[in-house]
LOROMAR-268533 format. One record per residue (C-alpha): residue number from 0; residue in one letter; x, y, z. Coordinates in Angstrom, 3 decimals, m for minus. Example, Ala and Ser with C-alpha at 12.3 -4.5 7.8 and 13.67 -1.06 7.14 Angstrom:
<rs>
<r nr="0" rest="A" px="12.300" py="m4.500" pz="7.800"/>
<r nr="1" rest="S" px="13.670" py="m1.060" pz="7.140"/>
</rs>
This chain:
<rs>
<r nr="0" rest="M" px="97.044" py="m66.125" pz="86.369"/>
<r nr="1" rest="E" px="98.169" py="m67.932" pz="83.140"/>
<r nr="2" rest="A" px="101.359" py="m66.676" pz="82.212"/>
<r nr="3" rest="I" px="102.047" py="m64.481" pz="78.821"/>
<r nr="4" rest="K" px="102.789" py="m66.399" pz="75.752"/>
<r nr="5" rest="K" px="106.108" py="m65.530" pz="74.748"/>
<r nr="6" rest="K" px="106.400" py="m64.313" pz="70.850"/>
<r nr="7" rest="K" px="108.588" py="m66.296" pz="68.435"/>
<r nr="8" rest="R" px="111.305" py="m65.044" pz="67.608"/>
<r nr="9" rest="V" px="111.753" py="m65.234" pz="63.701"/>
<r nr="10" rest="L" px="115.158" py="m64.527" pz="61.975"/>
<r nr="11" rest="I" px="114.538" py="m63.495" pz="58.491"/>
<r nr="12" rest="T" px="117.728" py="m63.445" pz="55.739"/>
<r nr="13" rest="G" px="117.259" py="m61.313" pz="52.544"/>
<r nr="14" rest="C" px="114.295" py="m58.881" pz="53.494"/>
<r nr="15" rest="S" px="115.242" py="m55.888" pz="51.108"/>
<r nr="16" rest="S" px="112.786" py="m57.372" pz="48.681"/>
<r nr="17" rest="G" px="110.608" py="m60.352" pz="47.375"/>
<r nr="18" rest="F" px="110.277" py="m63.129" pz="49.653"/>
<r nr="19" rest="G" px="112.174" py="m61.842" pz="51.994"/>
<r nr="20" rest="L" px="110.424" py="m58.575" pz="52.741"/>
<r nr="21" rest="L" px="107.034" py="m59.939" pz="52.000"/>
<r nr="22" rest="T" px="107.560" py="m62.649" pz="55.010"/>
<r nr="23" rest="A" px="108.682" py="m59.976" pz="57.354"/>
<r nr="24" rest="V" px="105.682" py="m58.039" pz="56.852"/>
<r nr="25" rest="E" px="103.186" py="m60.633" pz="56.969"/>
<r nr="26" rest="A" px="105.203" py="m62.574" pz="60.166"/>
<r nr="27" rest="A" px="105.412" py="m58.961" pz="62.378"/>
<r nr="28" rest="R" px="101.792" py="m58.364" pz="61.299"/>
<r nr="29" rest="A" px="100.798" py="m61.748" pz="62.548"/>
<r nr="30" rest="G" px="102.670" py="m61.532" pz="65.945"/>
<r nr="31" rest="Y" px="106.205" py="m62.529" pz="65.695"/>
<r nr="32" rest="D" px="109.258" py="m60.984" pz="67.363"/>
<r nr="33" rest="V" px="110.469" py="m60.443" pz="63.727"/>
<r nr="34" rest="V" px="114.393" py="m59.638" pz="62.933"/>
<r nr="35" rest="A" px="114.558" py="m58.736" pz="59.356"/>
<r nr="36" rest="T" px="118.326" py="m58.672" pz="58.171"/>
<r nr="37" rest="M" px="119.640" py="m57.321" pz="54.561"/>
<r nr="38" rest="R" px="123.760" py="m56.923" pz="53.421"/>
<r nr="39" rest="N" px="122.859" py="m53.367" pz="52.552"/>
<r nr="40" rest="L" px="120.704" py="m51.187" pz="55.166"/>
<r nr="41" rest="G" px="120.544" py="m48.693" pz="52.244"/>
<r nr="42" rest="K" px="117.973" py="m50.555" pz="50.929"/>
<r nr="43" rest="A" px="115.764" py="m51.035" pz="54.287"/>
<r nr="44" rest="D" px="113.350" py="m48.039" pz="53.309"/>
<r nr="45" rest="Y" px="111.131" py="m50.276" pz="51.063"/>
<r nr="46" rest="L" px="110.903" py="m52.697" pz="54.357"/>
<r nr="47" rest="R" px="109.960" py="m49.546" pz="56.614"/>
<r nr="48" rest="Q" px="107.160" py="m48.428" pz="54.563"/>
<r nr="49" rest="A" px="105.439" py="m51.694" pz="53.746"/>
<r nr="50" rest="L" px="105.480" py="m52.438" pz="57.787"/>
<r nr="51" rest="D" px="104.060" py="m49.031" pz="58.178"/>
<r nr="52" rest="Q" px="101.414" py="m49.625" pz="55.928"/>
<r nr="53" rest="A" px="100.738" py="m52.867" pz="57.670"/>
<r nr="54" rest="G" px="100.887" py="m51.511" pz="61.416"/>
<r nr="55" rest="A" px="103.773" py="m53.891" pz="61.986"/>
<r nr="56" rest="A" px="107.459" py="m53.593" pz="63.396"/>
<r nr="57" rest="A" px="110.277" py="m55.405" pz="63.711"/>
<r nr="58" rest="A" px="114.305" py="m54.934" pz="64.153"/>
<r nr="59" rest="I" px="115.656" py="m54.257" pz="61.166"/>
<r nr="60" rest="E" px="120.001" py="m55.138" pz="60.969"/>
<r nr="61" rest="R" px="122.598" py="m55.986" pz="58.599"/>
<r nr="62" rest="L" px="123.454" py="m59.056" pz="57.854"/>
<r nr="63" rest="D" px="126.133" py="m60.399" pz="54.628"/>
<r nr="64" rest="V" px="125.747" py="m64.316" pz="55.348"/>
<r nr="65" rest="A" px="128.953" py="m64.232" pz="53.320"/>
<r nr="66" rest="D" px="130.756" py="m62.223" pz="56.417"/>
<r nr="67" rest="R" px="131.692" py="m64.900" pz="59.572"/>
<r nr="68" rest="G" px="131.692" py="m62.245" pz="61.623"/>
<r nr="69" rest="S" px="128.258" py="m60.417" pz="60.558"/>
<r nr="70" rest="I" px="126.723" py="m63.570" pz="61.086"/>
<r nr="71" rest="E" px="128.293" py="m64.496" pz="64.592"/>
<r nr="72" rest="A" px="127.393" py="m61.203" pz="66.144"/>
<r nr="73" rest="I" px="123.774" py="m61.655" pz="65.025"/>
<r nr="74" rest="A" px="123.688" py="m64.747" pz="66.240"/>
<r nr="75" rest="E" px="124.964" py="m63.669" pz="69.490"/>
<r nr="76" rest="K" px="122.591" py="m60.649" pz="69.794"/>
<r nr="77" rest="Y" px="119.279" py="m62.345" pz="68.918"/>
<r nr="78" rest="R" px="120.013" py="m65.635" pz="70.835"/>
<r nr="79" rest="P" px="117.665" py="m68.033" pz="70.847"/>
<r nr="80" rest="V" px="115.844" py="m67.741" pz="67.880"/>
<r nr="81" rest="D" px="112.825" py="m69.885" pz="66.886"/>
<r nr="82" rest="I" px="112.546" py="m69.794" pz="63.415"/>
<r nr="83" rest="L" px="115.233" py="m69.425" pz="61.209"/>
<r nr="84" rest="I" px="114.297" py="m68.226" pz="57.610"/>
<r nr="85" rest="N" px="117.298" py="m68.868" pz="55.006"/>
<r nr="86" rest="N" px="115.779" py="m66.510" pz="52.330"/>
<r nr="87" rest="A" px="119.173" py="m64.581" pz="51.261"/>
<r nr="88" rest="G" px="120.063" py="m65.485" pz="47.525"/>
<r nr="89" rest="I" px="122.041" py="m63.929" pz="44.539"/>
<r nr="90" rest="L" px="121.720" py="m65.311" pz="40.714"/>
<r nr="91" rest="I" px="124.297" py="m64.589" pz="38.246"/>
<r nr="92" rest="M" px="123.306" py="m65.689" pz="34.553"/>
<r nr="93" rest="G" px="125.139" py="m67.378" pz="32.401"/>
<r nr="94" rest="S" px="126.497" py="m70.560" pz="30.524"/>
<r nr="95" rest="F" px="128.781" py="m72.224" pz="32.616"/>
<r nr="96" rest="L" px="131.577" py="m71.721" pz="30.012"/>
<r nr="97" rest="D" px="131.019" py="m67.925" pz="30.551"/>
<r nr="98" rest="I" px="130.351" py="m67.523" pz="34.119"/>
<r nr="99" rest="T" px="133.540" py="m66.899" pz="36.406"/>
<r nr="100" rest="E" px="135.003" py="m68.599" pz="38.749"/>
<r nr="101" rest="D" px="134.633" py="m65.923" pz="41.254"/>
<r nr="102" rest="E" px="130.755" py="m65.410" pz="40.173"/>
<r nr="103" rest="M" px="130.687" py="m69.168" pz="41.359"/>
<r nr="104" rest="R" px="131.936" py="m68.782" pz="44.314"/>
<r nr="105" rest="T" px="130.001" py="m65.580" pz="44.918"/>
<r nr="106" rest="I" px="127.147" py="m67.703" pz="44.240"/>
<r nr="107" rest="F" px="127.868" py="m70.809" pz="46.754"/>
<r nr="108" rest="E" px="128.932" py="m68.085" pz="48.975"/>
<r nr="109" rest="T" px="125.494" py="m66.519" pz="49.843"/>
<r nr="110" rest="N" px="123.300" py="m69.542" pz="48.750"/>
<r nr="111" rest="Y" px="125.147" py="m72.517" pz="50.522"/>
<r nr="112" rest="F" px="128.095" py="m71.581" pz="52.399"/>
<r nr="113" rest="G" px="126.366" py="m68.482" pz="54.020"/>
<r nr="114" rest="V" px="123.145" py="m70.683" pz="54.652"/>
<r nr="115" rest="V" px="125.376" py="m73.471" pz="56.889"/>
<r nr="116" rest="A" px="127.504" py="m70.950" pz="58.580"/>
<r nr="117" rest="L" px="123.949" py="m69.111" pz="60.104"/>
<r nr="118" rest="T" px="122.633" py="m72.514" pz="60.569"/>
<r nr="119" rest="R" px="125.099" py="m73.418" pz="62.675"/>
<r nr="120" rest="A" px="125.203" py="m70.101" pz="64.989"/>
<r nr="121" rest="V" px="121.408" py="m70.232" pz="65.475"/>
<r nr="122" rest="V" px="120.830" py="m73.865" pz="65.448"/>
<r nr="123" rest="V" px="122.732" py="m74.071" pz="69.057"/>
<r nr="124" rest="G" px="120.249" py="m71.813" pz="70.498"/>
<r nr="125" rest="M" px="118.024" py="m73.926" pz="69.354"/>
<r nr="126" rest="I" px="119.322" py="m77.280" pz="70.888"/>
<r nr="127" rest="E" px="119.216" py="m75.744" pz="74.294"/>
<r nr="128" rest="N" px="115.661" py="m74.073" pz="73.918"/>
<r nr="129" rest="G" px="114.447" py="m78.078" pz="73.028"/>
<r nr="130" rest="S" px="112.668" py="m77.060" pz="69.732"/>
<r nr="131" rest="G" px="113.028" py="m75.153" pz="66.473"/>
<r nr="132" rest="L" px="112.302" py="m74.311" pz="63.305"/>
<r nr="133" rest="V" px="114.446" py="m73.595" pz="59.829"/>
<r nr="134" rest="I" px="113.043" py="m72.658" pz="56.926"/>
<r nr="135" rest="N" px="115.633" py="m72.936" pz="53.738"/>
<r nr="136" rest="I" px="114.388" py="m71.555" pz="50.600"/>
<r nr="137" rest="A" px="115.113" py="m73.551" pz="48.213"/>
<r nr="138" rest="S" px="114.638" py="m73.434" pz="44.071"/>
<r nr="139" rest="L" px="112.829" py="m75.451" pz="41.678"/>
<r nr="140" rest="A" px="116.305" py="m75.107" pz="40.572"/>
<r nr="141" rest="G" px="117.553" py="m77.118" pz="43.468"/>
<r nr="142" rest="L" px="115.241" py="m80.035" pz="42.174"/>
<r nr="143" rest="I" px="116.223" py="m79.599" pz="38.151"/>
<r nr="144" rest="G" px="118.576" py="m78.549" pz="35.638"/>
<r nr="145" rest="H" px="117.915" py="m74.750" pz="34.126"/>
<r nr="146" rest="I" px="119.866" py="m73.402" pz="31.414"/>
<r nr="147" rest="F" px="122.386" py="m70.698" pz="31.661"/>
<r nr="148" rest="N" px="122.440" py="m70.799" pz="35.545"/>
<r nr="149" rest="A" px="124.115" py="m73.953" pz="36.300"/>
<r nr="150" rest="A" px="125.845" py="m72.064" pz="38.758"/>
<r nr="151" rest="Y" px="122.500" py="m70.854" pz="40.557"/>
<r nr="152" rest="C" px="121.396" py="m74.818" pz="40.480"/>
<r nr="153" rest="A" px="124.054" py="m76.286" pz="41.858"/>
<r nr="154" rest="S" px="123.881" py="m74.126" pz="45.040"/>
<r nr="155" rest="K" px="120.443" py="m74.768" pz="45.598"/>
<r nr="156" rest="H" px="121.051" py="m78.601" pz="44.572"/>
<r nr="157" rest="A" px="123.512" py="m78.297" pz="47.551"/>
<r nr="158" rest="L" px="121.049" py="m76.562" pz="49.654"/>
<r nr="159" rest="V" px="118.408" py="m79.553" pz="49.156"/>
<r nr="160" rest="G" px="120.583" py="m81.533" pz="50.010"/>
<r nr="161" rest="F" px="121.648" py="m79.991" pz="52.875"/>
<r nr="162" rest="S" px="118.273" py="m79.529" pz="54.096"/>
<r nr="163" rest="K" px="117.064" py="m82.848" pz="53.794"/>
<r nr="164" rest="S" px="120.801" py="m84.368" pz="55.285"/>
<r nr="165" rest="I" px="120.270" py="m81.992" pz="58.711"/>
<r nr="166" rest="R" px="116.511" py="m82.356" pz="59.272"/>
<r nr="167" rest="Q" px="117.199" py="m85.918" pz="59.937"/>
<r nr="168" rest="E" px="119.961" py="m84.650" pz="62.533"/>
<r nr="169" rest="L" px="118.171" py="m82.394" pz="64.320"/>
<r nr="170" rest="E" px="114.695" py="m84.351" pz="65.048"/>
<r nr="171" rest="P" px="116.419" py="m85.466" pz="68.520"/>
<r nr="172" rest="F" px="116.451" py="m82.401" pz="69.403"/>
<r nr="173" rest="N" px="112.366" py="m81.342" pz="68.415"/>
<r nr="174" rest="I" px="114.098" py="m78.754" pz="65.640"/>
<r nr="175" rest="N" px="112.132" py="m79.111" pz="62.015"/>
<r nr="176" rest="V" px="113.725" py="m78.297" pz="58.919"/>
<r nr="177" rest="V" px="112.049" py="m77.657" pz="55.945"/>
<r nr="178" rest="S" px="113.174" py="m76.803" pz="52.371"/>
<r nr="179" rest="V" px="110.896" py="m74.409" pz="50.168"/>
<r nr="180" rest="E" px="111.025" py="m74.963" pz="46.698"/>
<r nr="181" rest="P" px="109.744" py="m72.277" pz="44.156"/>
<r nr="182" rest="G" px="109.499" py="m72.302" pz="40.816"/>
<r nr="183" rest="Y" px="109.843" py="m68.712" pz="39.016"/>
<r nr="184" rest="H" px="107.926" py="m65.689" pz="40.952"/>
<r nr="185" rest="K" px="107.676" py="m62.009" pz="40.334"/>
<r nr="186" rest="T" px="110.332" py="m60.875" pz="42.624"/>
<r nr="187" rest="E" px="113.323" py="m58.672" pz="42.365"/>
<r nr="188" rest="I" px="115.941" py="m61.655" pz="41.764"/>
<r nr="189" rest="I" px="114.563" py="m62.399" pz="37.905"/>
<r nr="190" rest="R" px="114.126" py="m58.448" pz="37.827"/>
<r nr="191" rest="A" px="116.120" py="m55.465" pz="39.216"/>
<r nr="192" rest="N" px="118.634" py="m57.692" pz="40.810"/>
<r nr="193" rest="A" px="119.367" py="m60.124" pz="38.204"/>
<r nr="194" rest="N" px="122.826" py="m60.316" pz="37.635"/>
<r nr="195" rest="I" px="124.294" py="m61.652" pz="34.002"/>
<r nr="196" rest="S" px="127.909" py="m62.871" pz="34.145"/>
<r nr="197" rest="E" px="130.612" py="m60.279" pz="32.973"/>
<r nr="198" rest="N" px="131.384" py="m62.895" pz="29.957"/>
<r nr="199" rest="F" px="127.913" py="m62.728" pz="28.972"/>
<r nr="200" rest="Y" px="127.954" py="m60.394" pz="25.811"/>
<r nr="201" rest="D" px="131.804" py="m61.747" pz="24.800"/>
<r nr="202" rest="Q" px="130.922" py="m62.697" pz="21.106"/>
<r nr="203" rest="D" px="133.777" py="m64.525" pz="20.934"/>
<r nr="204" rest="S" px="132.064" py="m67.243" pz="23.027"/>
<r nr="205" rest="P" px="130.516" py="m69.757" pz="21.300"/>
<r nr="206" rest="M" px="127.627" py="m69.742" pz="23.585"/>
<r nr="207" rest="F" px="126.983" py="m65.756" pz="22.577"/>
<r nr="208" rest="Q" px="123.764" py="m65.842" pz="20.207"/>
<r nr="209" rest="Y" px="122.202" py="m68.392" pz="23.014"/>
<r nr="210" rest="N" px="122.720" py="m66.109" pz="25.822"/>
<r nr="211" rest="R" px="120.461" py="m63.428" pz="24.155"/>
<r nr="212" rest="G" px="118.241" py="m66.014" pz="22.898"/>
<r nr="213" rest="F" px="117.814" py="m67.084" pz="26.485"/>
<r nr="214" rest="L" px="117.537" py="m63.858" pz="27.771"/>
<r nr="215" rest="R" px="114.770" py="m62.807" pz="25.311"/>
<r nr="216" rest="L" px="112.619" py="m66.348" pz="26.471"/>
<r nr="217" rest="M" px="113.419" py="m64.960" pz="30.170"/>
<r nr="218" rest="R" px="111.329" py="m61.527" pz="28.694"/>
<r nr="219" rest="D" px="108.822" py="m63.105" pz="26.648"/>
<r nr="220" rest="E" px="107.494" py="m66.407" pz="28.273"/>
<r nr="221" rest="I" px="108.827" py="m66.766" pz="31.561"/>
<r nr="222" rest="I" px="108.714" py="m63.849" pz="33.463"/>
<r nr="223" rest="P" px="105.159" py="m62.738" pz="32.092"/>
<r nr="224" rest="H" px="103.924" py="m66.349" pz="33.500"/>
<r nr="225" rest="A" px="105.973" py="m66.063" pz="36.909"/>
<r nr="226" rest="G" px="103.655" py="m66.823" pz="40.293"/>
<r nr="227" rest="V" px="102.442" py="m63.996" pz="42.217"/>
<r nr="228" rest="A" px="105.297" py="m64.254" pz="45.308"/>
<r nr="229" rest="Q" px="102.410" py="m63.669" pz="47.917"/>
<r nr="230" rest="D" px="101.279" py="m67.260" pz="47.100"/>
<r nr="231" rest="V" px="105.431" py="m68.411" pz="48.484"/>
<r nr="232" rest="V" px="104.603" py="m65.995" pz="51.689"/>
<r nr="233" rest="K" px="101.661" py="m68.064" pz="52.525"/>
<r nr="234" rest="T" px="103.226" py="m71.094" pz="52.541"/>
<r nr="235" rest="I" px="105.911" py="m69.893" pz="54.823"/>
<r nr="236" rest="M" px="103.601" py="m68.641" pz="57.214"/>
<r nr="237" rest="K" px="101.738" py="m71.763" pz="57.281"/>
<r nr="238" rest="I" px="104.840" py="m73.519" pz="58.159"/>
<r nr="239" rest="M" px="105.635" py="m71.552" pz="60.760"/>
<r nr="240" rest="A" px="102.213" py="m72.303" pz="62.133"/>
<r nr="241" rest="A" px="102.293" py="m75.935" pz="61.498"/>
<r nr="242" rest="D" px="103.357" py="m78.151" pz="64.492"/>
<r nr="243" rest="K" px="104.780" py="m81.141" pz="61.970"/>
<r nr="244" rest="P" px="105.436" py="m79.370" pz="58.843"/>
<r nr="245" rest="K" px="106.452" py="m81.245" pz="55.617"/>
<r nr="246" rest="G" px="110.234" py="m81.891" pz="55.046"/>
<r nr="247" rest="H" px="109.748" py="m79.411" pz="51.565"/>
<r nr="248" rest="Y" px="107.260" py="m77.715" pz="49.455"/>
<r nr="249" rest="V" px="107.405" py="m77.502" pz="45.939"/>
<r nr="250" rest="I" px="105.213" py="m73.883" pz="45.302"/>
<r nr="251" rest="G" px="104.025" py="m72.991" pz="41.993"/>
<r nr="252" rest="K" px="102.580" py="m74.332" pz="38.556"/>
<r nr="253" rest="D" px="105.791" py="m74.322" pz="36.820"/>
<r nr="254" rest="A" px="107.997" py="m76.277" pz="39.967"/>
<r nr="255" rest="R" px="104.920" py="m78.813" pz="40.411"/>
<r nr="256" rest="F" px="104.550" py="m79.890" pz="36.695"/>
<r nr="257" rest="A" px="108.256" py="m79.690" pz="36.291"/>
<r nr="258" rest="T" px="108.521" py="m81.989" pz="39.066"/>
<r nr="259" rest="T" px="105.745" py="m84.374" pz="38.333"/>
<r nr="260" rest="M" px="107.818" py="m84.807" pz="34.884"/>
<r nr="261" rest="Q" px="110.893" py="m86.132" pz="36.727"/>
<r nr="262" rest="W" px="108.855" py="m88.500" pz="38.454"/>
<r nr="263" rest="L" px="107.163" py="m89.947" pz="35.349"/>
<r nr="264" rest="G" px="110.707" py="m90.185" pz="33.911"/>
<r nr="265" rest="A" px="109.853" py="m87.660" pz="30.911"/>
<r nr="266" rest="T" px="112.446" py="m85.228" pz="32.153"/>
<r nr="267" rest="C" px="113.812" py="m85.548" pz="28.611"/>
<r nr="268" rest="A" px="111.037" py="m84.259" pz="26.860"/>
<r nr="269" rest="L" px="110.784" py="m81.218" pz="29.653"/>
<r nr="270" rest="E" px="114.324" py="m80.713" pz="28.381"/>
<r nr="271" rest="K" px="113.513" py="m80.738" pz="24.794"/>
<r nr="272" rest="K" px="110.578" py="m78.682" pz="24.901"/>
<r nr="273" rest="I" px="113.061" py="m76.382" pz="26.633"/>
<r nr="274" rest="H" px="115.228" py="m76.445" pz="23.944"/>
<r nr="275" rest="N" px="112.848" py="m75.757" pz="20.945"/>
<r nr="276" rest="K" px="111.828" py="m72.797" pz="23.127"/>
<r nr="277" rest="L" px="115.191" py="m71.918" pz="23.275"/>
<r nr="278" rest="L" px="116.054" py="m71.929" pz="19.734"/>
<r nr="279" rest="A" px="113.106" py="m70.314" pz="18.595"/>
<r nr="280" rest="A" px="113.942" py="m67.324" pz="20.973"/>
<r nr="281" rest="T" px="117.327" py="m67.263" pz="19.787"/>
<r nr="282" rest="R" px="116.059" py="m66.664" pz="15.971"/>
<r nr="283" rest="R" px="113.987" py="m63.943" pz="17.153"/>
<r nr="284" rest="E" px="116.947" py="m61.947" pz="18.849"/>
<r nr="285" rest="N" px="118.942" py="m62.732" pz="16.270"/>
<r nr="286" rest="R" px="116.633" py="m61.345" pz="13.460"/>
<r nr="287" rest="R" px="116.237" py="m58.380" pz="15.746"/>
<r nr="288" rest="A" px="120.235" py="m57.989" pz="16.120"/>
<r nr="289" rest="E" px="120.525" py="m58.051" pz="12.273"/>
<r nr="290" rest="A" px="117.724" py="m55.539" pz="12.038"/>
<r nr="291" rest="R" px="119.283" py="m53.304" pz="14.572"/>
<r nr="292" rest="K" px="122.628" py="m53.577" pz="12.541"/>
<r nr="293" rest="A" px="121.391" py="m52.773" pz="9.076"/>
<r nr="294" rest="K" px="119.410" py="m49.711" pz="10.440"/>
<r nr="295" rest="R" px="122.782" py="m48.438" pz="11.978"/>
<r nr="296" rest="K" px="124.384" py="m48.996" pz="8.562"/>
<r nr="297" rest="K" px="121.383" py="m47.499" pz="6.601"/>
<r nr="298" rest="P" px="122.646" py="m44.242" pz="4.882"/>
<r nr="299" rest="P" px="120.768" py="m40.750" pz="5.835"/>
<r nr="300" rest="A" px="118.021" py="m40.263" pz="3.572"/>
<r nr="301" rest="N" px="119.508" py="m36.548" pz="2.392"/>
<r nr="302" rest="Q" px="122.472" py="m38.173" pz="1.072"/>
</rs>
């Protein structure tokens, strides 16, 4: 009798929303043994509902990638893991002049150091098993700069560099490492889960008016044209099923356009275009602010 093929175990971080939630559901529906993790289990209902609707099941666990004890506990409980998807990430928007050092460290703890710590903990079992796959969800921001997101971009640059380096180190152990680099997609990280620096609205900052212009640019032009999150999930599922996946995948029209401009040596032209859009958005936002201010000062009609 042919032996029953064991399900591959997939450990995914950041499953309360976005790419993590959607990937957990698709992987569970495809027959993988899914361990879906998130920092706050109070947000797990969305995942449970999505799994129920898909007729799929997954283990749902708490994992804070900034907590080394939490990492060790999960890695030990579910060892060995066949596929690790480092998806958890945090975005705090603001100029590098305004964002605090604590905020920058928070970004790096989740987006970089947490990934490194979890990968170290999980890869040991992969080496013993003689195979494995690590998928790091980076970002277009890890390939090019992005205004008012210097800390986030730096963390994703670090993640891309980490992925490229350990890909070579782990190749002798039959472990593939893949970096996924999406552009803007409609996920909660640019909507409900988006954070802004505590100094974002500091009127004494030289960046104050441009901060507001950046938010207007995001609302008017970037978010409305963001890609569909499911496109990224489809790519992740293809990577999971591939015998020899590529080292990295750029996903989204904006990401492909930006990286092509970079390859052509036309980054300055792209930056100029973004700069002009920011100035236009800033002017629009300043006009709105002045109109609101004038309206507040206007006396009631019966006076």
